GUZA-108587 format. One line per field, with one value per residue (C-alpha): y, z, x; residue in one letter; residue number from 1. Coordinates in pm, 1 decimal. Layout:
# residues N
y Y ...
z Z ...
x X ...
resn A ...
resi NUM ...
This chain:
# residues 519
y -6593.4 -6690.9 -6470.7 -6628.6 -6433.8 -6314.0 -6371.4 -6032.4 -5943.3 -5648.1 -5347.5 -5332.0 -5660.3 -5536.2 -5209.7 -5398.0 -5618.4 -5309.5 -5145.9 -5454.3 -5449.3 -5080.3 -5131.7 -5415.3 -5185.4 -4914.6 -5168.1 -5280.8 -4918.2 -4853.6 -5145.8 -4993.7 -4627.7 -4650.4 -4641.4 -4319.1 -4130.7 -3823.6 -3880.8 -3664.7 -3859.1 -4187.1 -4084.8 -3968.1 -4292.0 -4503.1 -4292.8 -4312.9 -4689.9 -4715.4 -4502.4 -4728.9 -5035.7 -4893.1 -4856.7 -5215.4 -5333.9 -5161.7 -5334.7 -5667.1 -5599.9 -5499.1 -5811.7 -6041.9 -5890.1 -5922.3 -6287.4 -6346.1 -6165.1 -6360.0 -6689.6 -6775.8 -7050.8 -7249.5 -7142.3 -7138.1 -6876.0 -6960.5 -7208.9 -7373.9 -7386.5 -7320.5 -7361.7 -7479.2 -7314.8 -7451.1 -7533.2 -7388.4 -7604.6 -7791.5 -7672.5 -8017.9 -8152.1 -8508.2 -8434.3 -8447.5 -8799.6 -8698.4 -8376.8 -8470.7 -8543.7 -8328.6 -8392.4 -8345.7 -8116.5 -8285.2 -8652.1 -8650.4 -8873.0 -8840.5 -8737.8 -8647.5 -8279.6 -8143.5 -8061.6 -7728.6 -7750.3 -7512.7 -7524.4 -7149.5 -6815.0 -6815.1 -7157.1 -7030.4 -6721.5 -6936.2 -7172.2 -6907.9 -6639.9 -6851.0 -6667.2 -6818.9 -6894.5 -6651.1 -6371.9 -6458.8 -6446.2 -6114.2 -5959.4 -6086.5 -5970.3 -5616.5 -5583.6 -5678.9 -5378.4 -5106.7 -5150.3 -5043.3 -5304.9 -5413.8 -5360.6 -5604.2 -5381.7 -5392.2 -5032.9 -4970.3 -4887.2 -4752.7 -4931.4 -5038.8 -4845.0 -4552.5 -4344.8 -4640.1 -4735.9 -4385.1 -4367.2 -4700.5 -4596.3 -4283.8 -4485.4 -4297.1 -4596.0 -4944.0 -5269.4 -5368.1 -5047.7 -5096.1 -5452.1 -5340.0 -5073.0 -5294.3 -5582.2 -5349.5 -5192.9 -5538.0 -5654.7 -5369.3 -5355.6 -5569.0 -5336.4 -4988.6 -4735.4 -4667.8 -4310.5 -4433.5 -4686.3 -4412.9 -4191.1 -4478.7 -4558.1 -4193.6 -4105.7 -4418.9 -4375.3 -4015.8 -4108.2 -4395.6 -4136.0 -3927.9 -4193.8 -4540.4 -4886.7 -4930.4 -4624.0 -4723.0 -5052.9 -4855.9 -4630.9 -4930.1 -5083.9 -4753.8 -4731.4 -5091.4 -5032.6 -4715.9 -4873.8 -5218.8 -5168.2 -5430.9 -5699.0 -5642.2 -5654.9 -5994.8 -6025.4 -5941.5 -6303.2 -6428.3 -6174.3 -6268.9 -6637.5 -6577.0 -6314.6 -6385.2 -6429.6 -6779.6 -6927.8 -7134.5 -7270.3 -7199.0 -7258.5 -7178.7 -6992.7 -6763.5 -6772.7 -6763.2 -6562.9 -6508.7 -6218.1 -6206.3 -5867.4 -5659.2 -5315.8 -5155.4 -5382.8 -5347.9 -4969.5 -4983.8 -5229.3 -5044.8 -4712.1 -4853.8 -5051.4 -4772.7 -4544.6 -4754.4 -4744.3 -4365.7 -4290.7 -3929.1 -4011.1 -4004.8 -4226.8 -4516.2 -4488.5 -4726.6 -5062.4 -5242.1 -5579.7 -5557.4 -5471.0 -5091.4 -4872.0 -4513.0 -4635.9 -4792.4 -4520.9 -4728.4 -4982.3 -4730.5 -4499.5 -4168.7 -4104.3 -3755.8 -3729.8 -3491.7 -3357.8 -3258.4 -3398.4 -3573.1 -3501.0 -3868.6 -4038.0 -4307.2 -4638.2 -4845.2 -5205.6 -5342.6 -5467.3 -5314.7 -5632.9 -5600.5 -5234.0 -5317.8 -5585.1 -5346.0 -5086.2 -5331.2 -5457.1 -5100.3 -5012.0 -5306.3 -5208.6 -4852.4 -4967.3 -5185.3 -4918.1 -4658.8 -4856.4 -4738.2 -5038.7 -5137.4 -5481.9 -5374.2 -5217.9 -4910.6 -4578.4 -4590.7 -4536.4 -4217.8 -4338.6 -4097.5 -4186.1 -3929.9 -3955.6 -3709.6 -3610.4 -3732.1 -4065.0 -4109.1 -4036.4 -4270.4 -4000.8 -4094.2 -4392.4 -4371.0 -4490.4 -4359.4 -4357.6 -4480.0 -4374.0 -4725.4 -4948.8 -4742.4 -4772.6 -4859.1 -4873.3 -4611.2 -4886.3 -4937.6 -4561.7 -4539.3 -4821.3 -4649.2 -4320.7 -4486.7 -4623.4 -4395.4 -4047.9 -3847.0 -3580.4 -3359.1 -3209.1 -3007.3 -3034.5 -2831.2 -2974.0 -3003.7 -3136.9 -2800.0 -2730.1 -2472.1 -2388.1 -2311.1 -2261.0 -2019.3 -1920.3 -2043.4 -2076.6 -2454.5 -2651.5 -2749.7 -3078.4 -2961.9 -2815.0 -3133.3 -3330.8 -3105.5 -3169.7 -3545.9 -3525.8 -3338.7 -3495.2 -3843.3 -3910.9 -3759.2 -3517.3 -3551.1 -3715.2 -4097.2 -4118.4 -4376.8 -4291.5 -4275.0 -3958.9 -4083.3 -4076.9 -3730.6 -3380.0 -3058.8 -2843.5 -2468.7 -2417.1 -2058.0 -2069.7 -1913.9 -1717.7 -1561.8 -1443.8 -1768.9 -1811.3 -2120.9 -2216.7 -2515.2 -2352.0 -2285.5 -2635.8 -2981.8 -3322.4 -3454.1 -3753.3 -3689.9 -3760.9 -3532.9 -3266.8 -3244.3 -3257.6 -2957.3 -2762.5 -2798.7 -2561.4 -2752.8 -2843.4 -2583.4 -2607.6 -2417.4 -2404.8 -2433.1 -2393.4 -2503.4 -2809.3 -2834.3 -2916.8 -2994.4 -2845.1 -3050.9 -2897.6 -2851.6 -3133.6 -3380.6 -3222.6 -2943.4 -2830.5 -2827.2 -2963.9 -2954.5 -3289.6 -3416.5 -3735.6 -3978.8 -4256.7 -4077.5 -3886.7 -4083.3 -3816.0 -4076.7 -3880.1 -3576.9 -3786.8 -3976.7 -3655.7 -3502.1 -3815.8 -3821.2 -3451.9 -3502.2 -3799.7 -3604.3 -3312.7
z -11653.8 -11896.8 -11893.3 -12013.8 -12232.4 -12067.0 -12233.6 -12348.1 -12219.0 -12239.8 -12010.2 -11727.3 -11833.9 -12177.9 -12030.2 -11782.1 -12059.0 -12252.2 -11936.7 -11854.2 -12196.8 -12155.4 -11809.7 -11940.8 -12216.5 -11962.6 -11743.1 -12034.4 -12108.3 -11740.4 -11723.6 -12011.1 -11907.5 -11528.2 -11537.0 -11741.0 -11595.3 -11384.2 -11012.4 -11002.3 -11285.0 -11124.6 -10788.0 -10949.1 -11144.9 -10833.0 -10643.7 -10926.6 -10942.4 -10573.7 -10622.3 -10907.4 -10687.8 -10427.4 -10690.3 -10804.1 -10444.2 -10418.9 -10742.2 -10588.0 -10291.2 -10516.4 -10723.6 -10422.4 -10288.5 -10626.3 -10658.6 -10310.3 -10385.8 -10708.1 -10545.7 -10833.6 -10628.0 -10619.3 -10943.3 -11168.0 -11407.9 -11682.8 -11770.2 -12016.8 -12035.4 -11721.4 -11474.5 -11438.2 -11336.3 -11146.5 -11390.0 -11307.6 -11082.7 -11262.5 -11208.5 -11092.5 -10824.6 -10936.8 -11276.3 -11115.0 -11047.1 -10799.3 -10669.3 -10790.6 -11151.9 -11444.1 -11791.0 -12116.6 -12340.1 -12664.5 -12576.7 -12274.5 -12099.2 -11729.2 -11616.6 -11294.7 -11208.6 -11181.7 -10832.6 -10745.0 -10765.1 -10474.0 -10111.1 -10076.3 -10225.3 -10059.4 -10209.6 -10550.7 -10534.8 -10438.5 -10730.7 -10989.5 -10896.6 -10757.3 -10423.1 -10076.3 -9888.1 -9618.6 -9874.1 -10020.1 -9679.8 -9606.2 -9922.2 -9839.8 -9480.0 -9565.8 -9860.1 -9642.3 -9414.3 -9652.9 -9938.0 -9917.6 -9789.9 -10027.0 -9900.4 -9971.3 -10256.2 -10421.1 -10337.0 -10184.9 -9814.9 -9584.1 -9534.0 -9185.4 -9218.4 -9441.5 -9382.2 -9454.0 -9762.0 -9903.9 -9856.5 -10034.0 -10318.7 -10368.1 -10374.6 -10068.7 -9858.1 -9923.6 -9873.6 -9593.6 -9404.1 -9454.6 -9323.9 -9010.8 -8938.6 -9014.4 -8798.6 -8510.9 -8510.5 -8517.9 -8219.2 -7993.6 -8118.5 -7831.2 -7561.9 -7719.8 -7755.3 -8109.8 -8111.0 -7998.9 -8284.6 -8535.9 -8389.4 -8407.7 -8769.0 -8880.1 -8709.0 -8811.0 -9170.8 -9174.6 -9010.8 -9255.0 -9533.2 -9349.0 -9240.2 -9324.4 -9227.7 -8960.1 -8768.6 -8831.4 -8654.4 -8341.7 -8373.1 -8406.2 -8091.3 -7907.7 -8000.9 -7899.5 -7566.7 -7506.5 -7586.6 -7437.7 -7136.3 -6913.7 -7179.8 -7294.9 -6956.8 -6788.0 -6419.2 -6166.5 -6052.7 -6405.4 -6459.7 -6130.1 -6222.4 -6557.8 -6468.8 -6367.5 -6486.4 -6619.3 -6638.7 -6955.0 -6884.0 -7033.0 -7402.4 -7612.9 -7323.0 -7261.7 -6990.4 -7128.4 -6937.7 -7034.6 -6876.9 -6857.1 -6710.4 -6661.8 -6820.9 -6497.1 -6457.3 -6822.1 -6792.1 -6506.9 -6691.8 -7023.5 -6854.6 -6739.2 -7054.8 -7304.7 -7151.1 -7326.0 -7664.3 -7702.2 -7976.0 -7857.6 -7514.6 -7522.3 -7215.7 -7419.4 -7693.9 -7546.1 -7451.4 -7326.4 -7343.3 -7723.7 -7838.8 -7823.1 -7558.0 -7524.3 -7525.8 -7867.8 -8097.5 -8409.2 -8277.3 -8269.7 -8552.0 -8403.7 -8069.8 -8037.3 -8089.0 -7860.6 -7731.2 -8081.9 -8248.7 -8569.9 -8723.2 -8794.6 -8694.6 -8436.8 -8524.3 -8228.8 -8300.4 -8068.8 -8185.0 -8028.0 -7824.5 -7690.8 -7607.2 -7410.9 -7214.0 -7139.8 -7020.4 -6784.5 -6645.7 -6607.4 -6409.6 -6176.4 -6133.5 -6050.8 -5789.0 -5626.2 -5645.4 -5456.4 -5133.5 -5052.1 -5169.9 -4877.4 -4825.4 -4969.7 -5286.2 -5407.8 -5537.2 -5728.0 -6100.4 -6244.0 -6471.3 -6667.5 -6766.7 -6943.9 -6876.9 -6864.3 -6522.8 -6596.5 -6729.4 -6422.0 -6189.6 -6382.3 -6485.8 -6855.0 -7043.7 -7186.4 -7142.0 -7038.4 -7237.3 -7094.5 -7247.7 -7346.1 -7309.7 -7505.5 -7393.8 -7031.3 -6848.7 -6587.8 -6326.1 -6418.9 -6418.8 -6066.4 -5947.5 -6090.1 -5935.0 -5592.5 -5606.2 -5835.2 -5823.5 -5970.9 -6231.8 -6233.8 -6575.0 -6629.0 -6978.0 -7129.9 -7296.7 -7630.3 -7490.9 -7468.7 -7187.9 -6949.4 -6766.9 -7002.6 -6730.8 -6741.2 -7053.8 -7102.7 -7385.4 -7369.6 -7274.5 -6913.3 -6760.8 -6641.4 -6979.9 -7155.4 -6925.6 -7030.4 -7397.5 -7333.0 -7169.5 -7467.1 -7767.8 -7616.7 -7885.3 -8205.6 -8308.5 -8683.1 -8862.1 -8858.6 -8669.6 -8388.7 -8221.1 -7840.9 -7642.8 -7484.1 -7826.5 -7923.5 -7903.1 -7806.5 -8117.2 -8132.8 -8368.1 -8425.4 -8413.5 -8103.4 -8319.3 -8495.2 -8175.2 -8082.6 -7708.8 -7521.9 -7390.7 -7424.6 -7670.2 -7900.3 -7863.5 -7991.1 -7969.7 -8284.5 -8349.1 -8496.8 -8852.9 -8845.3 -8650.7 -8939.4 -9188.3 -9027.1 -9043.0 -9422.8 -9427.5 -9657.7 -9379.7 -9157.1 -8806.6 -8705.9 -8342.2 -8298.6 -7944.7 -7805.4 -8033.5 -8312.8 -8658.3 -8950.6 -9296.6 -9577.1 -9883.1 -10196.4 -10382.4 -10124.0 -10085.8 -10327.4 -10079.2 -9794.2 -9541.7 -9182.5 -9018.7 -8666.1 -8547.5 -8518.8 -8383.0 -8048.7 -8067.8 -8169.1 -8048.9 -7897.7 -7591.8 -7799.4 -8055.5 -7789.1 -7605.1 -7927.3 -8006.6 -7659.7 -7682.3 -8022.7 -7895.1 -7595.2 -7802.7
x 11180.4 10907.2 10598.5 10277.3 10035.7 9717.1 9386.4 9261.3 8917.9 8684.3 8685.1 8938.1 9095.4 9202.1 9327.2 9543.7 9683.4 9787.9 9923.6 10127.6 10289.0 10371.6 10520.4 10736.0 10860.6 10943.6 11120.6 11336.0 11431.1 11503.2 11745.0 11941.0 11919.2 11953.9 12334.3 12343.5 12045.2 12099.6 12065.3 11753.8 11582.8 11685.3 11541.5 11217.5 11181.6 11233.0 10976.7 10720.6 10771.7 10688.2 10375.6 10266.3 10321.3 10082.1 9810.1 9869.1 9836.7 9498.9 9390.5 9490.6 9263.3 8974.7 9023.2 9033.3 8712.5 8536.5 8639.7 8498.4 8171.8 8114.0 8212.9 8443.3 8607.1 8280.7 8106.2 8411.4 8540.0 8289.8 8015.8 8252.3 8625.8 8830.3 8546.3 8190.5 7866.8 7570.1 7283.6 6941.7 6726.7 6446.1 6088.6 5988.5 6215.7 6136.0 6291.4 6633.4 6755.1 7024.2 7170.8 7517.3 7416.6 7310.9 7164.6 7358.6 7146.3 7260.2 7233.0 7008.8 7261.2 7320.7 7669.3 7839.4 7828.3 8183.9 8301.4 8468.5 8846.6 8905.3 8797.5 8748.6 8848.5 9190.9 9262.1 9146.9 9369.3 9664.8 9611.8 9520.0 9774.6 10057.9 10060.3 10069.0 9750.8 9866.6 9892.9 9554.0 9389.4 9562.0 9416.3 9068.5 9096.4 9205.6 8966.3 8669.2 8733.2 8856.6 8606.3 8237.9 7999.3 7719.5 7367.4 7086.0 6960.8 7302.6 7394.8 7738.7 7743.6 8011.2 8340.6 8445.3 8771.9 8683.4 8998.2 9225.0 9023.6 9040.5 9418.2 9459.1 9230.3 9442.1 9764.2 9889.5 9998.4 10126.7 9943.6 10180.8 10108.4 9734.7 9756.8 9941.0 9679.2 9379.3 9505.4 9593.2 9246.6 9092.2 9299.6 9186.9 8828.3 8688.2 8824.6 8822.9 8544.7 8417.4 8549.2 8891.2 8899.7 8819.0 9091.8 9338.6 9253.6 9257.4 9583.9 9772.5 9653.2 9777.1 10105.9 10158.1 10163.1 10421.7 10669.6 10801.4 10682.9 10951.2 10830.7 10468.2 10537.7 10631.5 10326.9 10094.6 10241.9 10197.9 9828.9 9765.6 9936.0 9733.1 9396.7 9455.1 9680.6 9523.0 9514.0 9870.9 10048.4 10096.3 10020.9 10297.8 10293.4 10358.9 10637.8 10798.6 10789.0 10958.2 11220.2 11576.2 11933.3 11983.0 12332.6 12367.0 12712.9 13053.6 13109.9 13413.8 13571.5 13271.6 13008.0 12653.9 12394.4 12032.4 11844.9 11466.5 11374.2 11061.3 11027.9 11142.5 11445.5 11539.3 11544.4 11795.9 12019.6 11999.3 12076.9 12410.3 12490.4 12429.0 12688.7 12952.7 12776.6 12775.5 13031.1 13062.5 13204.6 13584.1 13618.9 13477.1 13736.6 13989.2 13840.2 14148.5 13977.7 13946.3 14295.9 14285.0 14446.7 14569.6 14930.2 14880.3 14740.6 14791.8 14544.4 14263.5 14372.6 14263.1 14431.0 14583.2 14957.0 15148.8 14819.9 14705.6 14397.7 14499.0 14159.9 14101.1 13779.2 13834.8 13671.8 13559.9 13663.6 13394.5 13058.8 12749.5 12701.6 13056.4 12996.4 12681.4 12865.2 13152.8 12903.1 12734.4 13065.8 13194.8 12883.6 12941.3 13309.7 13211.4 12963.4 13229.6 13500.4 13299.4 13334.0 12984.2 12787.2 12562.8 12423.1 12087.8 12233.1 12420.6 12307.6 11987.3 12036.5 11897.7 11618.4 11399.7 11046.2 10828.6 10457.3 10173.2 10043.3 9690.0 9819.6 10039.2 9747.7 9520.6 9274.8 9300.9 9441.5 9790.5 10146.0 10483.5 10805.0 11133.6 11464.9 11575.4 11271.8 11021.9 10660.8 10590.5 10260.3 10163.1 10197.3 10563.5 10623.9 10481.5 10707.3 11015.9 10902.7 10887.6 11241.9 11446.6 11593.8 11307.1 11379.9 11070.7 10995.1 10678.7 10530.5 10250.9 9942.7 10124.8 10452.5 10629.2 10877.1 10732.3 11056.9 11346.5 11609.1 11905.3 12095.9 12451.9 12698.7 12651.4 12342.8 12385.8 12284.6 11944.3 11857.3 11962.7 11736.0 11449.8 11535.3 11541.0 11199.4 11057.9 11235.3 11301.7 11563.8 11695.4 11421.2 11487.2 11192.0 11200.3 11531.1 11530.0 11862.0 11805.4 11869.9 12194.4 12360.7 12240.2 12383.3 12204.5 12172.7 12100.7 11806.7 11915.7 12297.3 12452.3 12693.6 12394.0 12230.3 12058.3 12008.3 12114.2 11773.5 11547.4 11307.3 11604.6 11747.0 11674.9 11839.9 12008.2 12229.1 12573.9 12460.5 12157.3 12346.9 12592.1 12303.4 12134.0 12458.8 12451.1 12154.0 11918.7 11675.7 11512.7 11368.0 11057.6 10949.1 10572.4 10440.0 10774.7 10803.5 11066.4 10928.8 11158.6 11103.9 11264.9 11431.3 11222.7 11394.7 11259.7 10916.4 10814.1 10547.3 10802.6 10555.4 10680.3 10748.2 10800.5 10963.1 10673.3 10894.0 10914.8 10585.9 10278.7 10035.3 9803.8 9691.5 9597.7 9408.9 9215.6 9128.8 8997.9 8797.2 8642.5 8555.6 8393.3 8192.8 8060.6 7929.8
resn M A I G M L E E T D G A G S S L V A L R A E V L R I A D E F V Q D S V V M S R R D L A D T V A F T E E L A K V V E F L Q L V G A R A V E D Q N V A A L G E S S S G L G W S E P P A P A D A S A S V A S D T T S D A A T G A R R K K P R P E F K D T A D Y L R G R L G I S R T E A R R R L R V A A D I L P Q R R L N G E P G A A K L E H L G Q A L A E G A I S G K A A T M I R D A V D R V R P V A A P E A L V A M E E N L T R Q A Q E T N V D V L F T L V A A W E E A L D Q D G A E P S P E L L K A R Q G I F Y K G K R N G L H K L E I A A T D E Q H E Y I A T V M N V A T N P R I A V N R A P S D H G A C P E N P E A V G A E P E N G Q D S G Q V W Q D P R T R E Q Q L L D G L V A G C K L A L A T D E L P D T G G Y R P Q V M V T I G Y K E L C G E I S G S G H A V F G G L V T P K T A R R I A C D A D I I P V V L G S K G E I L D V G R K H R F F N R A M R R A L V A R D K G C A F P D C C I P S V W T E A H H I K P W W D G G A T E V V N G T L L C S F H H A L M D N G N W E I E V R Q G I P W F I P P A Y L D P E R R A R R N L Y W H A G I S E A L A A A Q A A A S T
resi 1 2 3 4 5 6 7 8 9 10 11 12 13 14 15 16 17 18 19 20 21 22 23 24 25 26 27 28 29 30 31 32 33 34 35 36 37 38 39 40 41 42 43 44 45 46 47 48 49 50 51 52 53 54 55 56 57 58 59 60 61 62 63 64 65 66 67 68 69 70 71 72 73 74 75 76 77 78 79 80 81 82 83 84 85 86 87 88 89 90 91 92 93 94 95 96 97 98 99 100 101 102 103 104 105 106 107 108 109 110 111 112 113 114 115 116 117 118 119 120 121 122 123 124 125 126 127 128 129 130 131 132 133 134 135 136 137 138 139 140 141 142 143 144 145 146 147 148 149 150 151 152 153 154 155 156 157 158 159 160 161 162 163 164 165 166 167 168 169 170 171 172 173 174 175 176 177 178 179 180 181 182 183 184 185 186 187 188 189 190 191 192 193 194 195 196 197 198 199 200 201 202 203 204 205 206 207 208 209 210 211 212 213 214 215 216 217 218 219 220 221 222 223 224 225 226 227 228 229 230 231 232 233 234 235 236 237 238 239 240 241 242 243 244 245 246 247 248 249 250 251 252 253 254 255 256 257 258 259 260 261 262 263 264 265 266 267 268 269 270 271 272 273 274 275 276 277 278 279 280 281 282 283 284 285 286 287 288 289 290 291 292 293 294 295 296 297 298 299 300 301 302 303 304 305 306 307 308 309 310 311 312 313 314 315 316 317 318 319 320 321 322 323 324 325 326 327 328 329 330 331 332 333 334 335 336 337 338 339 340 341 342 343 344 345 346 347 348 349 350 351 352 353 354 355 356 357 358 359 360 361 362 363 364 365 366 367 368 369 370 371 372 373 374 375 376 377 378 379 380 381 382 383 384 385 386 387 388 389 390 391 392 393 394 395 396 397 398 399 400 401 402 403 404 405 406 407 408 409 410 411 412 413 414 415 416 417 418 419 420 421 422 423 424 425 426 427 428 429 430 431 432 433 434 435 436 437 438 439 440 441 442 443 444 445 446 447 448 449 450 451 452 453 454 455 456 457 458 459 460 461 462 463 464 465 466 467 468 469 470 471 472 473 474 475 476 477 478 479 480 481 482 483 484 485 486 487 488 489 490 491 492 493 494 495 496 497 498 499 500 501 502 503 504 505 506 507 508 509 510 511 512 513 514 515 516 517 518 519
């Protein structure tokens, strides 16, 4: 790829030209050395590259804002050369023949005044930088809110999103994360109180520095749902009109069904389907419809021989989609096999929704959390509570379990339910594995005197369960909540982390913001 030479300028421009040349030199060395570098040096170089990219993204925002402020798109880059500049207006208006003409200083001849080449700043940035108009508008949009506003006297004022702007200026978050936060705050601005908007911005900015963009996407959705519940949920009439199972015909030997379900209906369906997707349940290891059965161990590669475990890891040949279908069909077969299916329906599925008491009663704004469907409104939680087998779990103000139950060698069913209510899924930071696929882990090992109780347990997926057994990570219980302490090679300061995917901390942040606003 050919790289054109940049015109060297004074100040920041010349510094960036020199920096660009140095970065290109480093990149050339990295290409040659990356295959022989130690894994530690390679990891550090990749991390430093990402940190540098965040700083560059902040420079892009600053540049877009400066181009907008100086109206480069209309006035041009210079009075001669690449652009044009508006000549000063004559003292006598009659001296100008027409507004679209100007006088040549050397010859006195009249000539047409050049027109701007670009419609607006976004169009200029697209043409000058070779970026899309969408990207140009994104930079202008974010820069307008994270950079200080200029007062009439030219002095800098406060930025609309000060916390987000400071994090960007420090190179702590990426431009994509900043865009997600800025746009989310803007969407809920018409319906949220000022203190709630500040809490949203501050918390999402902090969490963006602690997690990745995928988890941040979930956190943004949770904040929007909490602050704009009424605007986000369609009316019951509209949902009823759209829901249903739609038969799409039979193609290539398969019947096509499309399901449009509400949050409540989806939770029932997903509860049944996901039983078949849990890789830890032995009963799901022999799906006869997909070429594997207990009588044919070679087909599955890990069935016990003569009652002895071969030690091999069984590989499920089914795709996740096939597993979900098998789970749904198995649930229907079970309902029919019980011979207790009345005309009005069978046993109600056992659905768990975690929601604070005040949110459920409507005393404060907030949302519930279903095992499979994620965020649900208090209205949906109340509907499920009216028609499902209720599992009462009492949580403290910080999400801690107040009743730890009896001690056993293994976590019993009731204790696991308490762990599900607290952890919601794998508790390891950034993991999004749902609770049905997790295992109850002793924080302090039982063989080392650790009790089998909820405060000494946490949910972990198979991968992170094995990772914790390696001993590099540590778990510290704070007010009944497990926090994970990474090894020094990942974080020299060993700052404790919590899974933000399942715990956005919205209720606590809003309560603190409301308390601060009332004082």
